[in-house]
C-alpha positions in Angstrom: -10.2 6.1 21.3 -10.9 4.0 18.2 -10.9 0.4 17.3 -9.3 -1.6 14.5 -12.0 -2.7 12.1 -9.8 -4.5 9.5 -6.3 -5.8 9.0 -4.6 -6.5 5.6 -1.3 -7.7 4.3 -0.1 -7.9 0.8 2.7 -10.5 0.5 3.7 -9.5 -3.0 3.9 -5.8 -3.9 1.0 -4.6 -6.0 -0.9 -7.9 -5.9 -4.1 -8.5 -4.1 -3.6 -9.6 -0.5 -5.2 -11.2 2.6 -7.6 -10.0 5.2 -6.5 -11.1 8.6 -8.0 -11.4 12.1 -4.7 -11.1 13.9 -1.2 -10.1 12.8 2.3 -9.8 14.3 3.8 -6.4 13.8 7.6 -6.3 13.4 9.9 -3.3 12.8 9.4 -3.8 9.0 5.6 -4.0 9.2 3.0 -6.8 9.5 4.8 -10.1 9.2 4.9 -11.1 5.5 3.6 -7.7 4.2 5.3 -6.6 1.0 7.9 -9.3 1.7 8.1 -10.1 -2.0 8.1 -8.2 -5.2 8.6 -8.8 -8.9 11.8 -7.2 -10.3 11.7 -6.2 -14.0 14.8 -7.9 -15.5 14.9 -5.3 -18.3 15.1 -2.2 -16.0 16.0 -3.7 -12.6 13.2 -1.7 -11.1 10.5 -3.0 -8.8 7.3 -3.8 -10.7 4.5 -1.7 -9.3 1.0 -0.9 -10.4 1.8 2.8 -9.7 2.9 2.6 -13.4 -0.4 1.1 -14.7 0.6 1.1 -18.4 3.1 -1.7 -17.6 1.9 -3.3 -14.4 -1.8 -2.9 -13.7 -2.3 -6.6 -14.3 -0.6 -7.3 -11.0 -3.8 -6.2 -9.2 -5.6 -9.2 -10.8 -3.3 -11.7 -9.1 -3.7 -12.7 -5.4 -0.9 -13.5 -3.1 -1.2 -15.3 0.2 1.2 -16.9 2.8 1.4 -20.6 3.4 3.7 -20.7 6.4 6.7 -18.7 5.2 6.1 -19.5 1.5 4.1 -17.3 -0.8 1.3 -18.5 -3.0 0.3 -16.6 -6.1 -3.0 -17.2 -7.8 -3.7 -15.8 -11.3 -7.2 -14.6 -12.2 -8.1 -17.9 -13.8 -7.3 -19.8 -10.6 -3.9 -21.0 -11.7 -1.3 -21.3 -9.0 2.1 -20.1 -10.1 5.5 -20.2 -8.5 8.2 -19.8 -11.2 9.6 -16.7 -12.7 9.0 -18.0 -16.3 5.3 -18.5 -15.6 4.9 -15.0 -14.2 6.9 -13.6 -17.1 4.6 -15.2 -19.6 1.5 -14.0 -17.9 2.8 -10.4 -17.7 4.5 -10.4 -21.1 7.7 -9.0 -19.5 10.7 -10.8 -17.9 10.4 -10.7 -14.2 12.0 -12.3 -11.1 10.2 -12.9 -7.9 12.4 -11.7 -5.0 12.2 -11.5 -1.3 15.3 -9.3 -1.0 15.0 -5.6 -1.9 18.1 -4.5 -3.9 20.1 -1.6 -2.4 18.5 1.6 -3.6 15.5 -0.2 -5.2 13.4 2.0 -7.3 10.0 2.0 -9.0 8.2 4.1 -11.5 5.2 6.2 -10.3 3.1 7.5 -13.1 1.7 11.0 -12.5 -1.8 10.1 -11.3 -3.5 13.2 -12.7 -2.2 12.3 -16.2 -3.4 8.7 -15.8 -6.9 10.0 -15.0 -6.8 12.4 -17.9 -5.3 10.1 -20.5 -6.1 6.5 -19.4 -4.2 3.5 -18.0 -2.7 2.6 -21.3 -1.2 6.0 -22.1 2.5 6.6 -22.0 2.4 9.3 -19.3 5.2 11.0 -17.3 6.6 9.0 -14.5 8.8 9.8 -11.5 11.3 7.4 -10.0 10.9 6.6 -6.3 13.4 4.9 -4.1 11.3 2.6 -1.9 11.3 2.3 1.8 12.9 5.7 2.6 11.0 5.8 5.9 11.4 2.1 6.9 14.1 -0.3 8.0 15.5 -2.4 5.2 13.9 -5.8 4.5 10.5 -5.2 2.8 9.2 -3.7 -0.4 7.1 -0.9 1.2 6.6 2.3 -0.6 7.8 4.5 2.2 7.0 3.4 5.8 6.4 0.0 7.4 2.7 0.6 8.2 -0.2 2.3 6.4 -3.4 3.3 8.2 -6.6 4.7 7.1 -9.8 5.8 8.9 -13.3 4.7 8.1 -14.3 8.4 8.0 -12.0 8.9 5.1 -13.4 5.8 3.3 -16.9 7.2 3.7 -15.8 10.5 2.3 -14.2 9.0 -0.8 -16.8 6.2 -1.3 -14.0 3.8 -2.0 -13.4 0.3 -0.7 -10.5 0.0 1.8 -8.6 -2.4 -0.5 -8.2 0.3 -3.1 -5.9 2.2 -0.8 -4.1 -1.0 0.3 -3.9 -0.2 4.0 -2.6 -2.5 6.7 -4.9 -1.2 9.4 -8.4 0.3 9.1 -9.4 2.3 12.2 -12.9 3.4 13.1 -13.0 7.2 12.9 -15.6 10.0 12.6 -14.3 12.8 10.4 -12.8 12.5 7.0 -9.1 12.9 6.6 -8.7 12.9 10.4 -5.4 11.1 9.7 -3.7 14.4 8.8 -3.9 15.4 12.5 -2.3 12.1 13.6 1.2 13.1 12.3 3.7 13.2 15.0 1.6 11.3 17.5 2.1 8.0 19.1 -0.6 5.3 18.6 -1.0 2.3 20.9 -2.9 -0.6 19.2 -3.0 -4.1 20.6 0.4 -4.7 22.1 2.2 -2.6 19.5 3.1 1.1 19.5 3.3 3.2 16.3 4.5 6.6 15.5 2.5 8.4 12.7 4.9 10.2 10.4 3.1 11.5 7.3 -0.2 11.7 5.4 -0.2 9.1 2.6 0.0 10.7 -0.9 -2.2 8.8 -3.4 -1.1 7.4 -6.7 -3.1 6.0 -9.6 -3.5 2.6 -7.9 -6.8 3.2 -6.1 -8.4 4.1 -9.4 -7.5 0.8 -11.1 -9.4 -2.5 -11.3 -8.7 -4.6 -8.2 -9.7 -8.2 -8.9 -13.5 -8.0 -9.5 -13.7 -4.3 -8.5 -14.0 -2.0 -11.5 -12.1 1.2 -12.1 -12.9 4.1 -9.7 -11.5 7.5 -10.7 -13.3 9.0 -7.7 -10.9 7.1 -5.4 -8.3 9.7 -6.4 -10.5 12.6 -7.6 -12.3 13.0 -4.2 -9.2 13.4 -2.0 -7.6 15.5 -4.8 -10.6 17.9 -4.4 -11.0 17.6 -0.6 -7.6 16.9 0.9 -4.6 18.4 -0.8 -1.8 18.6 1.7 2.0 18.4 1.7 3.0 14.9 3.0 6.7 15.8 3.5 8.6 19.0 3.2 9.4 19.8 -0.4 6.9 17.5 -2.0 4.3 20.1 -2.6 0.6 19.5 -2.1 -0.7 16.0 -3.0 -4.0 14.3 -2.8 -3.8 12.3 0.5 -5.8 9.7 2.2 -4.6 7.8 5.2 -1.3 8.0 7.0 2.1 6.3 7.2 3.6 5.1 10.5 6.8 3.6 11.9 7.0 0.9 14.5 8.1 2.0 17.9 7.4 -1.3 19.6 6.6 -4.5 17.8 3.6 -6.5 19.0 0.4 -8.3 18.0 -2.7 -6.5 16.6 -6.1 -8.0 16.2 -9.4 -6.8 14.7 -11.4 -5.2 17.5 -8.3 -4.0 19.4 -8.5 -0.5 20.9 -6.4 2.2 19.1 -5.5 5.1 21.3 -3.1 8.0 21.1 -0.8 8.9 23.9 -1.4 12.3 25.4 0.8 15.1 24.1 3.0 14.5 21.0 
């Protein structure tokens, strides 16, 4: 048995988010998590810091919820709400959307190339269709919920926010999350099903607000935890795990997190 030590949501994809005490979990994830994203008007793709050459600046803005509305604060403290303001700041035409387009895609830069050549380099990218393991409605990478254990954070030496989890769970061993796959986790009044280790992209290595770059946030799991997240993907540097929602509910910091017996 473990406990929830932190809860996070990120209302706008690839922007800094909010630390919460309590959150409602729905079929699509924590309420308001990845509910918005910027769409690149030039390519029609989802803007994501996974392609840092174009979008690393997103990790300098902070998004929060005010009721059902999203508030975006730029690094200088300016509150913005319009597409043109965001476009000027980023230097690319974008649209803030709360409706993922059918078959929405983003570009994921090959993280090893980003480490080797730098964040401004024009490295190889792969196109990813978002939300393949989630119900429609949010701009999640794959599944509705991302968990990570404190043992993994100790091993990598990285701050939790670099990996952008929803739940941080108190654990002992590093990369314990690998063994959670296929198991059912009860936390608060919600029930989750862990479905895959989380492959890491370049995002954990980037500047996050005041946090400097941290290449080790990727290099350490690449050295210590190369596993195949899903059949056919090949070995990837992984830290954390993805989960689907079996039963919606409410989760709070300090809640017990326990696995059902069996699988």
